[in-house]
VOBA-1610 file (N, C-alpha, C; in pm, whole numbers, padded with zeros to 5 digits, always signed):
BEGIN
Unk-02069-00171+00723Unk-01940-00258+00639Unk-01899-00267+00790Unk-01843-00406+00745Unk-01674-00462+00858Unk-01553-00353+00894Unk-01541-00346+01017Unk-01439-00255+01016Unk-01296-00305+00945Unk-01277-00453+00901Unk-01132-00453+00831Unk-01193-00434+00670Unk-01351-00474+00636Unk-01333-00463+00483Unk-01331-00265+00459Unk-01359-00206+00555Unk-01343-00041+00560Unk-01187+00004+00559Unk-01140-00052+00640Unk-00983-00043+00690Unk-00908-00089+00513Unk-00959-00190+00437Unk-00897-00199+00310Unk-00932-00098+00203Unk-01071-00069+00233Unk-01108+00060+00109Unk-01023+00168+00135Unk-01014+00203+00273Unk-00919+00324+00303Unk-00783+00254+00256Unk-00718+00204+00286Unk-00588+00169+00259Unk-00572+00159+00059Unk-00646+00091+00025Unk-00659+00115-00114Unk-00623+00256-00171Unk-00730+00339-00097Unk-00789+00460-00150Unk-00630+00574-00099Unk-00585+00533+00019Unk-00490+00631+00027Unk-00340+00537-00019Unk-00297+00452-00040Unk-00166+00400-00092Unk-00149+00370-00236Unk-00301+00338-00315Unk-00277+00344-00465Unk-00357+00446-00537Unk-00463+00502-00438Unk-00588+00620-00532Unk-00694+00530-00583Unk-00701+00430-00558Unk-00789+00328-00603Unk-00928+00318-00519Unk-01053+00335-00575Unk-01202+00364-00512Unk-01250+00209-00494Unk-01255+00108-00431Unk-01264-00015-00421Unk-01437-00017-00396Unk-01496-00097-00462Unk-01657-00084-00458Unk-01668-00240-00381Unk-01650-00205-00242Unk-01639-00350-00157Unk-01788-00423-00133Unk-01817-00533-00158Unk-01938-00642-00128Unk-01941-00705-00036Unk-02022-00708+00066Unk-02061-00827+00149Unk-02194-00915+00160Unk-02114-01013+00195Unk-02211-01126+00195Unk-02244-01182+00319Unk-02389-01226+00373Unk-02385-01277+00506Unk-02347-01391+00513Unk-02364-01472+00393Unk-02312-01628+00400Unk-02210-01664+00384Unk-02083-01558+00357Unk-01928-01556+00385Unk-01918-01599+00235Unk-01800-01615+00218Unk-01727-01610+00037Unk-01586-01713+00077Unk-01581-01758+00173Unk-01476-01871+00240Unk-01384-01902+00109Unk-01485-01998+00051Unk-01413-02068-00020Unk-01463-02032-00229Unk-01360-02001-00308Unk-01412-01985-00446Unk-01512-02010-00504Unk-01556-02097-00455Unk-01724-02169-00533Unk-01845-02059-00448Unk-01808-02061-00322Unk-01889-01961-00255Unk-01894-01867-00314Unk-01786-01769-00325Unk-01749-01632-00385Unk-01826-01622-00500Unk-01808-01718-00607Unk-01887-01732-00716Unk-02012-01751-00723Unk-02100-01806-00649Unk-02230-01854-00640Unk-02243-01693-00573Unk-02208-01617-00514Unk-02266-01510-00383Unk-02257-01373-00481Unk-02153-01414-00566Unk-02133-01272-00667Unk-02219-01333-00818Unk-02258-01424-00874Unk-02280-01430-00993Unk-02204-01434-01077Unk-02058-01488-01071Unk-01970-01495-01171Unk-01938-01645-01177Unk-01812-01637-01286Unk-01753-01801-01273Unk-01645-01793-01180Unk-01645-01928-01100Unk-01540-01964-01025Unk-01411-01903-01087Unk-01353-01873-01187Unk-01263-01861-01280Unk-01224-01716-01262Unk-01321-01638-01257Unk-01287-01493-01183Unk-01270-01483-01064Unk-01269-01548-00971Unk-01226-01556-00848Unk-01048-01540-00846Unk-01035-01410-00758Unk-00889-01384-00750Unk-00852-01459-00588Unk-00776-01545-00575Unk-00763-01630-00469Unk-00621-01581-00397Unk-00665-01525-00291Unk-00457-01465-00247Unk-00426-01604-00131Unk-00352-01679-00188Unk-00311-01771-00110Unk-00177-01788-00034Unk-00165-01779+00088Unk+00012-01730+00166Unk+00076-01846+00137Unk+00224-01854+00090Unk+00266-01948+00132Unk+00415-01930+00176Unk+00481-02011+00214Unk+00629-01960+00227Unk+00709-02067+00175Unk+00805-01976+00073Unk+00927-02028-00027Unk+01019-01932+00000Unk+01086-01979+00123Unk+01228-01897+00154Unk+01150-01773+00262Unk+01021-01734+00188Unk+01002-01651+00297Unk+00828-01620+00232Unk+00758-01562+00337Unk+00578-01571+00300Unk+00594-01470+00148Unk+00484-01530+00078Unk+00470-01463-00042Unk+00312-01517-00094Unk+00276-01409-00182Unk+00123-01450-00205Unk+00101-01478-00330Unk+00006-01565-00373Unk-00006-01605-00537Unk-00163-01566-00517Unk-00178-01501-00592Unk-00304-01455-00653Unk-00354-01546-00789Unk-00477-01665-00719Unk-00448-01761-00810Unk-00615-01755-00856Unk-00650-01749-01006Unk-00786-01834-01019Unk-00852-01937-00946Unk-00982-01920-00901Unk-01055-01984-00800Unk-01078-02138-00868Unk-01022-02129-01006Unk-01079-02247-01071Unk-00909-02332-01053Unk-00812-02310-01010Unk-00672-02352-01008Unk-00661-02380-00877Unk-00533-02406-00863Unk-00487-02489-00739Unk-00301-02460-00771Unk-00259-02414-00659Unk-00113-02358-00651Unk-00037-02496-00689Unk+00014-02492-00735Unk+00169-02577-00761Unk+00301-02550-00676Unk+00297-02594-00569Unk+00410-02549-00480Unk+00537-02605-00545Unk+00530-02700-00622Unk+00698-02748-00692Unk+00718-02646-00777Unk+00570-02562-00862Unk+00639-02458-01000Unk+00696-02353-00905Unk+00597-02332-00796Unk+00649-02199-00722Unk+00817-02189-00665Unk+00817-02327-00582Unk+00938-02332-00555Unk+01074-02340-00655Unk+01034-02348-00797Unk+01137-02374-00865Unk+01128-02210-00875Unk+01042-02167-00936Unk+01025-02010-00938Unk+01118-01910-00837Unk+01093-01945-00712Unk+01187-01880-00583Unk+01284-01928-00595Unk+01341-02054-00638Unk+01495-02105-00627Unk+01491-02175-00512Unk+01404-02223-00458Unk+01443-02308-00306Unk+01393-02466-00328Unk+01404-02526-00225Unk+01381-02675-00241Unk+01225-02681-00226Unk+01155-02621-00145Unk+01043-02650-00141Unk+00939-02532-00085Unk+00819-02543-00126Unk+00727-02396-00078Unk+00591-02450+00018Unk+00533-02429+00137Unk+00427-02464+00166Unk+00338-02378+00210Unk+00231-02398+00262Unk+00111-02319+00303Unk+00159-02251+00404Unk+00129-02126+00419Unk+00178-02050+00550Unk+00088-02085+00641Unk+00109-02053+00770Unk+00030-02065+00912Unk-00068-01977+00908Unk-00171-01967+00988Unk-00254-01870+00997Unk-00158-01722+01058Unk-00111-01763+01195Unk-00029-01667+01283Unk+00073-01647+01151Unk+00161-01671+01084Unk+00228-01636+00992Unk+00174-01497+00916Unk+00049-01556+00837Unk-00043-01483+00775Unk-00063-01325+00842Unk-00114-01347+00927Unk-00174-01244+01028Unk-00049-01130+01069Unk+00041-01192+01112Unk+00162-01128+01147Unk+00228-01031+01031Unk+00225-01119+00886Unk+00331-01055+00815Unk+00207-00977+00711Unk+00131-00974+00713Unk+00026-00943+00598Unk-00104-00855+00640Unk-00137-00892+00808Unk-00199-00782+00846Unk-00383-00862+00826Unk-00359-00940+00767Unk-00518-01026+00723Unk-00513-01172+00748Unk-00641-01192+00826Unk-00667-01345+00825Unk-00714-01397+00709Unk-00696-01553+00735Unk-00697-01630+00615Unk-00876-01619+00571Unk-00908-01620+00421Unk-01021-01595+00377Unk-01059-01431+00328Unk-00972-01340+00383Unk-00955-01230+00369Unk-00843-01133+00306Unk-00776-01216+00279Unk-00612-01154+00253Unk-00661-01076+00090Unk-00643-00964+00077Unk-00662-00914-00039Unk-00543-00909-00119Unk-00519-00932-00259Unk-00366-00903-00334Unk-00313-00815-00329Unk-00338-00706-00220Unk-00240-00614-00168Unk-00254-00547-00081Unk-00213-00433-00039Unk-00241-00334+00123Unk-00209-00440+00225Unk-00099-00508+00202Unk-00043-00618+00327Unk+00035-00511+00373Unk+00058-00580+00521Unk+00138-00494+00637Unk+00288-00504+00573Unk+00330-00605+00560Unk+00436-00594+00500Unk+00499-00636+00353Unk+00579-00563+00258Unk+00597-00591+00142Unk+00659-00713+00126Unk+00558-00795+00023Unk+00605-00980+00007Unk+00591-00977-00138Unk+00667-01074-00186Unk+00643-01108-00309Unk+00501-01132-00342Unk+00476-01075-00466Unk+00317-01142-00500Unk+00327-01170-00674Unk+00248-01313-00681Unk+00276-01367-00808Unk+00109-01366-00867Unk+00078-01351-00961Unk-00022-01353-01027Unk-00065-01486-01103Unk-00159-01574-01114Unk-00163-01655-01175Unk-00235-01639-01300Unk-00148-01637-01418Unk-00154-01527-01548Unk-00281-01635-01630Unk-00387-01730-01563Unk-00494-01713-01623Unk-00579-01615-01592Unk-00559-01540-01493Unk-00644-01434-01424Unk-00648-01312-01517Unk-00556-01286-01640Unk-00496-01209-01737Unk-00642-01198-01783Unk-00671-01341-01840Unk-00802-01340-01945Unk-00892-01277-01929Unk-00943-01230-01783Unk-01052-01186-01733Unk-01078-01001-01758Unk-01193-00936-01756Unk-01155-00815-01754Unk-01187-00790-01634Unk-01263-00838-01550Unk-01289-00803-01434Unk-01267-00955-01352Unk-01212-00945-01219Unk-01223-01081-01139Unk-01277-00983-00990Unk-01285-01079-00921Unk-01330-01069-00770Unk-01238-01131-00654Unk-01177-01026-00586Unk-01099-01055-00483Unk-01091-01019-00357Unk-01076-01068-00248Unk-01123-01054-00100Unk-01077-00916-00059Unk-01169-00884+00027Unk-01131-00733+00076Unk-01137-00702+00209Unk-01057-00790+00259Unk-01031-00787+00440Unk-01092-00879+00506Unk-01180-00932+00472Unk-01271-01071+00538Unk-01342-01158+00435Unk-01379-01212+00514Unk-01407-01367+00435Unk-01577-01342+00377Unk-01617-01233+00396Unk-01751-01211+00377Unk-01750-01104+00243Unk-01595-01038+00269Unk-01606-00916+00155Unk-01525-00943+00065Unk-01561-00879-00084Unk-01486-00896-00183Unk-01515-00755-00289Unk-01444-00710-00390Unk-01452-00643-00446Unk-01411-00648-00597Unk-01471-00615-00667Unk-01407-00641-00878Unk-01300-00541-00872Unk-01211-00601-00986Unk-01086-00563-00993Unk-01032-00605-01113Unk-00974-00526-01213Unk-00897-00563-01330Unk-00744-00622-01275Unk-00761-00753-01358Unk-00625-00821-01300Unk-00501-00718-01310Unk-00474-00649-01430Unk-00341-00564-01454Unk-00329-00459-01353Unk-00466-00384-01283Unk-00474-00355-01172Unk-00376-00427-01033Unk-00448-00550-01039Unk-00385-00612-00908Unk-00217-00648-00964Unk-00211-00666-01049Unk-00066-00681-01082Unk+00054-00561-01039Unk-00003-00428-01102Unk+00002-00294-01100Unk+00045-00240-00913Unk-00061-00270-00853Unk-00079-00258-00735Unk+00042-00334-00605Unk-00006-00473-00679Unk+00148-00555-00584Unk+00246-00544-00623Unk+00276-00508-00771Unk+00386-00513-00832Unk+00435-00657-00828Unk+00351-00708-00904Unk+00357-00880-00880Unk+00405-00908-01038Unk+00436-01042-01033Unk+00516-01099-01127Unk+00394-01195-01201Unk+00364-01191-01340Unk+00232-01284-01380Unk+00347-01388-01400Unk+00300-01501-01355Unk+00357-01627-01369Unk+00288-01743-01364Unk+00306-01882-01453Unk+00239-01989-01451Unk+00276-02065-01314Unk+00174-02059-01224Unk+00211-02145-01107Unk+00138-02233-01086Unk+00050-02266-01148Unk-00069-02370-01090Unk-00064-02492-01176Unk-00163-02602-01150Unk-00140-02734-01142Unk-00241-02756-01285
//
């Protein structure tokens, strides 16, 4: 197992008492469509962690079938605009790289929002520390572990 995926698995165990089942893929799961194809699930079941800046870095965990609406996020955050976070902002704040950001176990506590459409599923698949690693999880557990706000934040 890749060392970053193993680090995520250990962090999830230590911080939340979760035993996550990490699955790794040679071809990578950089996009939601890639992940869904590799896993054999619907793209809507991919829980994509998107880092944005809306007065501070925030994470929006959205269904792979949806796109974050930055205007809705700005309104929710009470700021004028939101933008995609830069790779260095993501790694410095969250401790993970683009494509491998899990919905929790971040280096720094940041606000997390969960796309309400994810809560329609019993199981979704989220990044586990690398673009090639994912794990299955109940959306309610994502909300609980990340202290997330469930919201309509998609186009």
